HTML snippet that shows the backbone in 3Dmol.js (N, CA, C, O; Angstrom):
<script src="https://3Dmol.org/build/3Dmol-min.js"></script>
<div id="view" style="width:600px;height:400px;position:relative"></div>
<script>
const pdb = `
ATOM      1  N   UNK A   1       3.894 -11.473  -7.109  1.00  0.00           N
ATOM      2  CA  UNK A   1       4.196 -10.475  -7.744  1.00  0.00           C
ATOM      3  C   UNK A   1       4.904  -9.418  -7.059  1.00  0.00           C
ATOM      4  O   UNK A   1       4.268  -9.015  -6.085  1.00  0.00           O
ATOM      5  N   UNK A   2       5.730  -8.981  -7.197  1.00  0.00           N
ATOM      6  CA  UNK A   2       6.057  -7.659  -6.453  1.00  0.00           C
ATOM      7  C   UNK A   2       5.870  -6.396  -7.672  1.00  0.00           C
ATOM      8  O   UNK A   2       6.195  -6.569  -8.847  1.00  0.00           O
ATOM      9  N   UNK A   3       5.363  -5.284  -7.205  1.00  0.00           N
ATOM     10  CA  UNK A   3       5.762  -4.494  -7.845  1.00  0.00           C
ATOM     11  C   UNK A   3       5.713  -2.979  -6.926  1.00  0.00           C
ATOM     12  O   UNK A   3       5.013  -2.945  -5.914  1.00  0.00           O
ATOM     13  N   UNK A   4       6.329  -2.020  -7.262  1.00  0.00           N
ATOM     14  CA  UNK A   4       6.483  -0.751  -6.923  1.00  0.00           C
ATOM     15  C   UNK A   4       5.715   0.390  -7.533  1.00  0.00           C
ATOM     16  O   UNK A   4       5.624   0.654  -8.732  1.00  0.00           O
ATOM     17  N   UNK A   5       5.031   1.194  -6.234  1.00  0.00           N
ATOM     18  CA  UNK A   5       4.222   2.437  -6.721  1.00  0.00           C
ATOM     19  C   UNK A   5       5.072   3.796  -6.212  1.00  0.00           C
ATOM     20  O   UNK A   5       5.996   3.770  -5.400  1.00  0.00           O
ATOM     21  N   UNK A   6       4.676   4.681  -6.709  1.00  0.00           N
ATOM     22  CA  UNK A   6       4.727   5.929  -6.176  1.00  0.00           C
ATOM     23  C   UNK A   6       3.525   6.503  -5.356  1.00  0.00           C
ATOM     24  O   UNK A   6       2.446   6.806  -5.866  1.00  0.00           O
ATOM     25  N   UNK A   7       3.911   6.647  -3.690  1.00  0.00           N
ATOM     26  CA  UNK A   7       2.955   6.769  -2.753  1.00  0.00           C
ATOM     27  C   UNK A   7       2.924   8.081  -2.156  1.00  0.00           C
ATOM     28  O   UNK A   7       3.961   8.305  -1.532  1.00  0.00           O
ATOM     29  N   UNK A   8       2.313   8.772  -2.140  1.00  0.00           N
ATOM     30  CA  UNK A   8       2.315  10.331  -1.406  1.00  0.00           C
ATOM     31  C   UNK A   8       1.694  10.193  -0.250  1.00  0.00           C
ATOM     32  O   UNK A   8       0.614   9.619  -0.113  1.00  0.00           O
ATOM     33  N   UNK A   9       2.283  10.660   0.547  1.00  0.00           N
ATOM     34  CA  UNK A   9       1.257  10.572   1.905  1.00  0.00           C
ATOM     35  C   UNK A   9       2.390  11.241   2.828  1.00  0.00           C
ATOM     36  O   UNK A   9       3.563  10.875   2.764  1.00  0.00           O
ATOM     37  N   UNK A  10       1.946  12.242   3.682  1.00  0.00           N
ATOM     38  CA  UNK A  10       2.349  13.068   4.664  1.00  0.00           C
ATOM     39  C   UNK A  10       2.821  13.159   5.758  1.00  0.00           C
ATOM     40  O   UNK A  10       3.142  14.247   6.238  1.00  0.00           O
ATOM     41  N   UNK A  11       3.012  11.581   6.612  1.00  0.00           N
ATOM     42  CA  UNK A  11       3.931  11.749   7.721  1.00  0.00           C
ATOM     43  C   UNK A  11       3.776  10.377   7.947  1.00  0.00           C
ATOM     44  O   UNK A  11       2.819   9.628   7.746  1.00  0.00           O
ATOM     45  N   UNK A  12       4.850  10.195   8.383  1.00  0.00           N
ATOM     46  CA  UNK A  12       6.122   8.579   8.927  1.00  0.00           C
ATOM     47  C   UNK A  12       4.859   7.600   9.563  1.00  0.00           C
ATOM     48  O   UNK A  12       4.231   6.650   9.096  1.00  0.00           O
ATOM     49  N   UNK A  13       4.817   8.349  10.904  1.00  0.00           N
ATOM     50  CA  UNK A  13       3.467   7.658  11.219  1.00  0.00           C
ATOM     51  C   UNK A  13       2.261   7.287  10.492  1.00  0.00           C
ATOM     52  O   UNK A  13       1.674   6.268  10.857  1.00  0.00           O
ATOM     53  N   UNK A  14       1.715   8.104   9.316  1.00  0.00           N
ATOM     54  CA  UNK A  14       0.251   7.547   8.999  1.00  0.00           C
ATOM     55  C   UNK A  14       1.378   6.268   7.848  1.00  0.00           C
ATOM     56  O   UNK A  14       0.819   5.197   7.609  1.00  0.00           O
ATOM     57  N   UNK A  15       2.103   6.366   7.545  1.00  0.00           N
ATOM     58  CA  UNK A  15       2.975   5.255   6.637  1.00  0.00           C
ATOM     59  C   UNK A  15       3.095   4.116   7.462  1.00  0.00           C
ATOM     60  O   UNK A  15       3.073   3.074   6.808  1.00  0.00           O
ATOM     61  N   UNK A  16       3.183   4.009   8.352  1.00  0.00           N
ATOM     62  CA  UNK A  16       3.269   3.231   9.304  1.00  0.00           C
ATOM     63  C   UNK A  16       1.605   2.049   9.139  1.00  0.00           C
ATOM     64  O   UNK A  16       1.383   0.874   8.843  1.00  0.00           O
ATOM     65  N   UNK A  17       0.803   3.252   9.537  1.00  0.00           N
ATOM     66  CA  UNK A  17      -0.450   2.767   9.727  1.00  0.00           C
ATOM     67  C   UNK A  17      -0.714   1.954   8.092  1.00  0.00           C
ATOM     68  O   UNK A  17      -0.947   0.800   7.733  1.00  0.00           O
ATOM     69  N   UNK A  18      -0.604   2.725   7.693  1.00  0.00           N
ATOM     70  CA  UNK A  18      -1.803   1.915   6.070  1.00  0.00           C
ATOM     71  C   UNK A  18      -0.441   1.268   5.813  1.00  0.00           C
ATOM     72  O   UNK A  18      -0.281   1.898   4.768  1.00  0.00           O
ATOM     73  N   UNK A  19       0.653   0.548   5.896  1.00  0.00           N
ATOM     74  CA  UNK A  19       1.402  -0.360   5.935  1.00  0.00           C
ATOM     75  C   UNK A  19       1.095  -1.703   6.723  1.00  0.00           C
ATOM     76  O   UNK A  19       1.084  -2.890   6.399  1.00  0.00           O
ATOM     77  N   UNK A  20       0.857  -1.029   7.861  1.00  0.00           N
ATOM     78  CA  UNK A  20      -0.168  -2.015   8.357  1.00  0.00           C
ATOM     79  C   UNK A  20      -1.256  -2.700   8.453  1.00  0.00           C
ATOM     80  O   UNK A  20      -1.634  -3.800   8.858  1.00  0.00           O
ATOM     81  N   UNK A  21      -1.760  -1.528   7.856  1.00  0.00           N
ATOM     82  CA  UNK A  21      -3.787  -2.123   7.681  1.00  0.00           C
ATOM     83  C   UNK A  21      -3.140  -2.988   6.193  1.00  0.00           C
ATOM     84  O   UNK A  21      -3.571  -4.125   6.006  1.00  0.00           O
ATOM     85  N   UNK A  22      -2.429  -2.584   5.492  1.00  0.00           N
ATOM     86  CA  UNK A  22      -2.429  -3.180   3.864  1.00  0.00           C
ATOM     87  C   UNK A  22      -1.967  -4.464   4.197  1.00  0.00           C
ATOM     88  O   UNK A  22      -2.295  -5.359   3.419  1.00  0.00           O
ATOM     89  N   UNK A  23      -1.171  -4.812   5.329  1.00  0.00           N
ATOM     90  CA  UNK A  23      -0.559  -6.278   5.594  1.00  0.00           C
ATOM     91  C   UNK A  23      -1.386  -7.204   6.209  1.00  0.00           C
ATOM     92  O   UNK A  23      -0.897  -8.302   6.473  1.00  0.00           O
ATOM     93  N   UNK A  24      -2.637  -6.961   6.513  1.00  0.00           N
ATOM     94  CA  UNK A  24      -3.347  -8.125   7.184  1.00  0.00           C
ATOM     95  C   UNK A  24      -4.190  -8.107   5.623  1.00  0.00           C
ATOM     96  O   UNK A  24      -4.883  -9.124   5.660  1.00  0.00           O
ATOM     97  N   UNK A  25      -4.408  -7.469   4.408  1.00  0.00           N
ATOM     98  CA  UNK A  25      -5.281  -8.148   3.528  1.00  0.00           C
ATOM     99  C   UNK A  25      -4.820  -9.553   2.948  1.00  0.00           C
ATOM    100  O   UNK A  25      -3.713  -9.769   2.454  1.00  0.00           O
ATOM    101  N   UNK A  26      -6.033 -10.636   3.112  1.00  0.00           N
ATOM    102  CA  UNK A  26      -5.817 -11.555   2.379  1.00  0.00           C
ATOM    103  C   UNK A  26      -4.926 -11.275   1.134  1.00  0.00           C
ATOM    104  O   UNK A  26      -5.136 -10.216   0.543  1.00  0.00           O
ATOM    105  N   UNK A  27      -3.733 -12.298   0.564  1.00  0.00           N
ATOM    106  CA  UNK A  27      -3.126 -12.202  -0.063  1.00  0.00           C
ATOM    107  C   UNK A  27      -1.911 -11.398  -0.307  1.00  0.00           C
ATOM    108  O   UNK A  27      -1.070 -11.992  -0.982  1.00  0.00           O
ATOM    109  N   UNK A  28      -1.645 -10.381   0.011  1.00  0.00           N
ATOM    110  CA  UNK A  28      -0.460 -10.118   0.334  1.00  0.00           C
ATOM    111  C   UNK A  28       0.364 -10.286   1.114  1.00  0.00           C
ATOM    112  O   UNK A  28       0.031 -10.238   2.298  1.00  0.00           O
ATOM    113  N   UNK A  29       1.702 -10.538   0.781  1.00  0.00           N
ATOM    114  CA  UNK A  29       2.637 -11.352   1.073  1.00  0.00           C
ATOM    115  C   UNK A  29       3.595 -10.683   2.048  1.00  0.00           C
ATOM    116  O   UNK A  29       3.936 -11.133   3.142  1.00  0.00           O
ATOM    117  N   UNK A  30       4.126  -9.090   1.264  1.00  0.00           N
ATOM    118  CA  UNK A  30       4.448  -8.442   2.323  1.00  0.00           C
ATOM    119  C   UNK A  30       4.241  -7.019   0.944  1.00  0.00           C
ATOM    120  O   UNK A  30       4.048  -6.990  -0.271  1.00  0.00           O
ATOM    121  N   UNK A  31       4.431  -5.998   2.083  1.00  0.00           N
ATOM    122  CA  UNK A  31       4.609  -4.768   1.771  1.00  0.00           C
ATOM    123  C   UNK A  31       5.508  -3.363   2.538  1.00  0.00           C
ATOM    124  O   UNK A  31       5.476  -3.215   3.760  1.00  0.00           O
ATOM    125  N   UNK A  32       6.086  -2.646   1.854  1.00  0.00           N
ATOM    126  CA  UNK A  32       6.544  -1.349   2.732  1.00  0.00           C
ATOM    127  C   UNK A  32       6.216  -0.385   1.685  1.00  0.00           C
ATOM    128  O   UNK A  32       5.963  -0.219   0.492  1.00  0.00           O
ATOM    129  N   UNK A  33       6.419   0.319   3.187  1.00  0.00           N
ATOM    130  CA  UNK A  33       6.194   2.298   2.527  1.00  0.00           C
ATOM    131  C   UNK A  33       7.052   2.826   3.179  1.00  0.00           C
ATOM    132  O   UNK A  33       7.059   2.640   4.396  1.00  0.00           O
ATOM    133  N   UNK A  34       7.917   3.549   2.634  1.00  0.00           N
ATOM    134  CA  UNK A  34       8.932   4.440   2.234  1.00  0.00           C
ATOM    135  C   UNK A  34       8.329   5.677   2.620  1.00  0.00           C
ATOM    136  O   UNK A  34       7.812   6.196   1.631  1.00  0.00           O
ATOM    137  N   UNK A  35       8.158   6.478   3.837  1.00  0.00           N
ATOM    138  CA  UNK A  35       8.086   7.721   3.397  1.00  0.00           C
ATOM    139  C   UNK A  35       8.932   8.474   3.102  1.00  0.00           C
ATOM    140  O   UNK A  35       8.494   9.535   2.656  1.00  0.00           O
ATOM    141  N   UNK A  36      10.291   8.369   3.171  1.00  0.00           N
ATOM    142  CA  UNK A  36      11.447   9.647   2.909  1.00  0.00           C
ATOM    143  C   UNK A  36      11.375   9.502   0.942  1.00  0.00           C
ATOM    144  O   UNK A  36      11.376  10.479   0.193  1.00  0.00           O
ATOM    145  N   UNK A  37      11.319   8.043   0.491  1.00  0.00           N
ATOM    146  CA  UNK A  37      11.259   8.252  -0.921  1.00  0.00           C
ATOM    147  C   UNK A  37       9.132   8.298  -1.350  1.00  0.00           C
ATOM    148  O   UNK A  37       8.607   8.468  -2.450  1.00  0.00           O
ATOM    149  N   UNK A  38       8.776   8.179  -0.637  1.00  0.00           N
ATOM    150  CA  UNK A  38       7.546   8.351  -1.305  1.00  0.00           C
ATOM    151  C   UNK A  38       7.041   7.017  -1.899  1.00  0.00           C
ATOM    152  O   UNK A  38       6.082   6.942  -2.667  1.00  0.00           O
ATOM    153  N   UNK A  39       7.719   6.059  -1.507  1.00  0.00           N
ATOM    154  CA  UNK A  39       7.659   4.661  -2.474  1.00  0.00           C
ATOM    155  C   UNK A  39       6.641   3.724  -1.601  1.00  0.00           C
ATOM    156  O   UNK A  39       6.693   3.837  -0.376  1.00  0.00           O
ATOM    157  N   UNK A  40       5.643   2.731  -2.235  1.00  0.00           N
ATOM    158  CA  UNK A  40       5.403   1.332  -1.757  1.00  0.00           C
ATOM    159  C   UNK A  40       5.915   0.382  -2.660  1.00  0.00           C
ATOM    160  O   UNK A  40       6.288   0.500  -3.828  1.00  0.00           O
ATOM    161  N   UNK A  41       5.870  -0.463  -1.994  1.00  0.00           N
ATOM    162  CA  UNK A  41       6.585  -2.198  -2.967  1.00  0.00           C
ATOM    163  C   UNK A  41       5.257  -3.479  -2.114  1.00  0.00           C
ATOM    164  O   UNK A  41       5.161  -3.901  -0.961  1.00  0.00           O
ATOM    165  N   UNK A  42       4.601  -3.677  -3.137  1.00  0.00           N
ATOM    166  CA  UNK A  42       4.029  -4.462  -2.835  1.00  0.00           C
ATOM    167  C   UNK A  42       4.169  -5.640  -3.417  1.00  0.00           C
ATOM    168  O   UNK A  42       4.473  -5.668  -4.609  1.00  0.00           O
ATOM    169  N   UNK A  43       3.956  -6.957  -2.619  1.00  0.00           N
ATOM    170  CA  UNK A  43       3.892  -8.515  -3.054  1.00  0.00           C
ATOM    171  C   UNK A  43       3.102  -8.846  -2.656  1.00  0.00           C
ATOM    172  O   UNK A  43       2.829  -8.883  -1.456  1.00  0.00           O
ATOM    173  N   UNK A  44       2.331  -9.278  -3.764  1.00  0.00           N
ATOM    174  CA  UNK A  44       0.914 -10.032  -3.681  1.00  0.00           C
ATOM    175  C   UNK A  44       1.225 -11.110  -4.341  1.00  0.00           C
ATOM    176  O   UNK A  44       2.213 -11.352  -5.034  1.00  0.00           O
ATOM    177  N   UNK A  45      -0.052 -11.998  -3.975  1.00  0.00           N
ATOM    178  CA  UNK A  45      -0.653 -12.899  -5.139  1.00  0.00           C
ATOM    179  C   UNK A  45      -0.782 -12.964  -6.865  1.00  0.00           C
ATOM    180  O   UNK A  45      -1.909 -12.545  -7.129  1.00  0.00           O
ATOM    181  N   UNK A  46      -0.232 -13.241  -7.822  1.00  0.00           N
ATOM    182  CA  UNK A  46       0.040 -12.903  -8.955  1.00  0.00           C
ATOM    183  C   UNK A  46      -1.650 -13.168  -9.424  1.00  0.00           C
ATOM    184  O   UNK A  46      -2.167 -12.237 -10.042  1.00  0.00           O
ATOM    185  N   UNK A  47      -2.420 -14.274  -9.176  1.00  0.00           N
ATOM    186  CA  UNK A  47      -3.932 -14.290  -9.815  1.00  0.00           C
ATOM    187  C   UNK A  47      -4.867 -13.526  -9.511  1.00  0.00           C
ATOM    188  O   UNK A  47      -5.918 -13.494 -10.151  1.00  0.00           O
ATOM    189  N   UNK A  48      -4.522 -12.484  -8.050  1.00  0.00           N
ATOM    190  CA  UNK A  48      -5.368 -11.962  -7.702  1.00  0.00           C
ATOM    191  C   UNK A  48      -4.774 -10.608  -7.529  1.00  0.00           C
ATOM    192  O   UNK A  48      -5.407  -9.685  -7.017  1.00  0.00           O
ATOM    193  N   UNK A  49      -3.436 -10.488  -8.004  1.00  0.00           N
ATOM    194  CA  UNK A  49      -3.142  -9.018  -7.818  1.00  0.00           C
ATOM    195  C   UNK A  49      -3.777  -7.800  -8.136  1.00  0.00           C
ATOM    196  O   UNK A  49      -3.279  -6.857  -7.522  1.00  0.00           O
ATOM    197  N   UNK A  50      -4.689  -7.502  -8.872  1.00  0.00           N
ATOM    198  CA  UNK A  50      -5.375  -6.530  -9.821  1.00  0.00           C
ATOM    199  C   UNK A  50      -6.769  -6.382  -8.556  1.00  0.00           C
ATOM    200  O   UNK A  50      -7.493  -5.400  -8.713  1.00  0.00           O
ATOM    201  N   UNK A  51      -6.939  -6.869  -7.947  1.00  0.00           N
ATOM    202  CA  UNK A  51      -8.161  -6.798  -7.073  1.00  0.00           C
ATOM    203  C   UNK A  51      -7.851  -6.885  -5.392  1.00  0.00           C
ATOM    204  O   UNK A  51      -8.634  -6.654  -4.471  1.00  0.00           O
ATOM    205  N   UNK A  52      -6.389  -7.314  -5.334  1.00  0.00           N
ATOM    206  CA  UNK A  52      -5.751  -7.189  -4.460  1.00  0.00           C
ATOM    207  C   UNK A  52      -5.358  -5.270  -4.112  1.00  0.00           C
ATOM    208  O   UNK A  52      -5.555  -4.497  -3.174  1.00  0.00           O
ATOM    209  N   UNK A  53      -4.877  -5.208  -5.152  1.00  0.00           N
ATOM    210  CA  UNK A  53      -4.578  -3.363  -5.295  1.00  0.00           C
ATOM    211  C   UNK A  53      -5.833  -2.744  -5.270  1.00  0.00           C
ATOM    212  O   UNK A  53      -5.856  -1.825  -4.452  1.00  0.00           O
ATOM    213  N   UNK A  54      -6.889  -2.915  -5.873  1.00  0.00           N
ATOM    214  CA  UNK A  54      -8.121  -2.178  -5.770  1.00  0.00           C
ATOM    215  C   UNK A  54      -8.237  -2.167  -4.001  1.00  0.00           C
ATOM    216  O   UNK A  54      -8.330  -1.135  -3.337  1.00  0.00           O
ATOM    217  N   UNK A  55      -8.198  -3.886  -3.312  1.00  0.00           N
ATOM    218  CA  UNK A  55      -8.261  -3.341  -1.934  1.00  0.00           C
ATOM    219  C   UNK A  55      -7.240  -2.366  -1.141  1.00  0.00           C
ATOM    220  O   UNK A  55      -7.765  -1.576  -0.357  1.00  0.00           O
ATOM    221  N   UNK A  56      -5.771  -2.346  -1.274  1.00  0.00           N
ATOM    222  CA  UNK A  56      -4.885  -1.377  -1.379  1.00  0.00           C
ATOM    223  C   UNK A  56      -5.483  -0.402  -1.095  1.00  0.00           C
ATOM    224  O   UNK A  56      -5.780  -0.095   0.059  1.00  0.00           O
ATOM    225  N   UNK A  57      -5.760   0.253  -2.117  1.00  0.00           N
ATOM    226  CA  UNK A  57      -6.184   1.411  -2.137  1.00  0.00           C
ATOM    227  C   UNK A  57      -7.263   2.171  -1.119  1.00  0.00           C
ATOM    228  O   UNK A  57      -7.339   3.139  -0.362  1.00  0.00           O
ATOM    229  N   UNK A  58      -8.133   0.925  -1.693  1.00  0.00           N
ATOM    230  CA  UNK A  58      -9.084   1.563  -0.461  1.00  0.00           C
ATOM    231  C   UNK A  58      -8.963   1.587   1.126  1.00  0.00           C
ATOM    232  O   UNK A  58      -9.651   2.305   1.852  1.00  0.00           O
ATOM    233  N   UNK A  59      -7.711   0.448   1.677  1.00  0.00           N
ATOM    234  CA  UNK A  59      -7.933   0.170   2.885  1.00  0.00           C
ATOM    235  C   UNK A  59      -6.972   1.559   3.194  1.00  0.00           C
ATOM    236  O   UNK A  59      -7.018   2.158   4.269  1.00  0.00           O
ATOM    237  N   UNK A  60      -6.071   1.966   2.015  1.00  0.00           N
ATOM    238  CA  UNK A  60      -5.140   3.148   2.318  1.00  0.00           C
ATOM    239  C   UNK A  60      -5.728   4.520   2.492  1.00  0.00           C
ATOM    240  O   UNK A  60      -5.149   5.295   3.253  1.00  0.00           O
ATOM    241  N   UNK A  61      -7.027   4.973   1.748  1.00  0.00           N
ATOM    242  CA  UNK A  61      -7.555   5.951   1.755  1.00  0.00           C
ATOM    243  C   UNK A  61      -8.549   5.687   2.731  1.00  0.00           C
ATOM    244  O   UNK A  61      -9.275   6.680   2.786  1.00  0.00           O
ATOM    245  N   UNK A  62      -9.032   4.559   3.758  1.00  0.00           N
ATOM    246  CA  UNK A  62      -9.509   4.464   4.610  1.00  0.00           C
ATOM    247  C   UNK A  62      -8.718   4.845   5.753  1.00  0.00           C
ATOM    248  O   UNK A  62      -9.273   5.213   6.788  1.00  0.00           O
ATOM    249  N   UNK A  63      -7.566   4.791   5.654  1.00  0.00           N
ATOM    250  CA  UNK A  63      -6.366   4.850   7.349  1.00  0.00           C
ATOM    251  C   UNK A  63      -6.320   6.512   6.889  1.00  0.00           C
ATOM    252  O   UNK A  63      -7.033   7.236   7.583  1.00  0.00           O
ATOM    253  N   UNK A  64      -5.721   7.029   6.034  1.00  0.00           N
ATOM    254  CA  UNK A  64      -5.348   8.044   5.543  1.00  0.00           C
ATOM    255  C   UNK A  64      -6.064   8.829   4.265  1.00  0.00           C
ATOM    256  O   UNK A  64      -5.380   9.055   3.267  1.00  0.00           O
ATOM    257  N   UNK A  65      -7.224   9.171   4.307  1.00  0.00           N
ATOM    258  CA  UNK A  65      -7.483   9.579   3.164  1.00  0.00           C
ATOM    259  C   UNK A  65      -7.112  10.853   2.074  1.00  0.00           C
ATOM    260  O   UNK A  65      -7.724  11.167   1.053  1.00  0.00           O
ATOM    261  N   UNK A  66      -6.069  11.377   2.580  1.00  0.00           N
ATOM    262  CA  UNK A  66      -4.944  12.421   2.009  1.00  0.00           C
ATOM    263  C   UNK A  66      -4.169  11.714   1.226  1.00  0.00           C
ATOM    264  O   UNK A  66      -3.573  12.313   0.331  1.00  0.00           O
ATOM    265  N   UNK A  67      -4.006  10.352   1.369  1.00  0.00           N
ATOM    266  CA  UNK A  67      -2.628   9.992   0.727  1.00  0.00           C
ATOM    267  C   UNK A  67      -3.068   9.560  -1.056  1.00  0.00           C
ATOM    268  O   UNK A  67      -4.152   9.419  -1.622  1.00  0.00           O
ATOM    269  N   UNK A  68      -2.022   9.484  -1.394  1.00  0.00           N
ATOM    270  CA  UNK A  68      -2.290   9.246  -3.121  1.00  0.00           C
ATOM    271  C   UNK A  68      -1.122   7.990  -3.466  1.00  0.00           C
ATOM    272  O   UNK A  68      -0.012   7.866  -2.949  1.00  0.00           O
ATOM    273  N   UNK A  69      -1.780   7.096  -4.534  1.00  0.00           N
ATOM    274  CA  UNK A  69      -1.358   5.872  -4.714  1.00  0.00           C
ATOM    275  C   UNK A  69      -1.018   6.317  -6.269  1.00  0.00           C
ATOM    276  O   UNK A  69      -1.913   7.074  -6.646  1.00  0.00           O
ATOM    277  N   UNK A  70      -0.120   6.124  -7.204  1.00  0.00           N
ATOM    278  CA  UNK A  70      -0.055   6.387  -8.305  1.00  0.00           C
ATOM    279  C   UNK A  70      -0.051   4.716  -8.956  1.00  0.00           C
ATOM    280  O   UNK A  70       0.978   4.043  -8.892  1.00  0.00           O
ATOM    281  N   UNK A  71      -1.004   4.309  -9.417  1.00  0.00           N
ATOM    282  CA  UNK A  71      -0.635   2.845 -10.381  1.00  0.00           C
ATOM    283  C   UNK A  71      -0.437   3.027 -11.852  1.00  0.00           C
ATOM    284  O   UNK A  71      -0.181   2.056 -12.565  1.00  0.00           O
TER     285      UNK A  71
END
`;
const viewer = $3Dmol.createViewer("view");
viewer.addModel(pdb, "pdb");
viewer.setStyle({}, {cartoon: {color: "spectrum"}});
viewer.zoomTo();
viewer.render();
</script>
């Protein structure tokens, strides 16, 4: 399942770090974070999507505490 979210983050380097960390989560097929448009596109397993999304939010906050993901 592929979904798009508003993702507020302060800098392009931070966005790249979060993207790399999220990409390593089991069940994530692909993730793209666009700093300029403040968007994240997440493609993950359908059956576990809600659990994966919670882990994505936790991972993003761990890497960059000031980021905000609008679900």
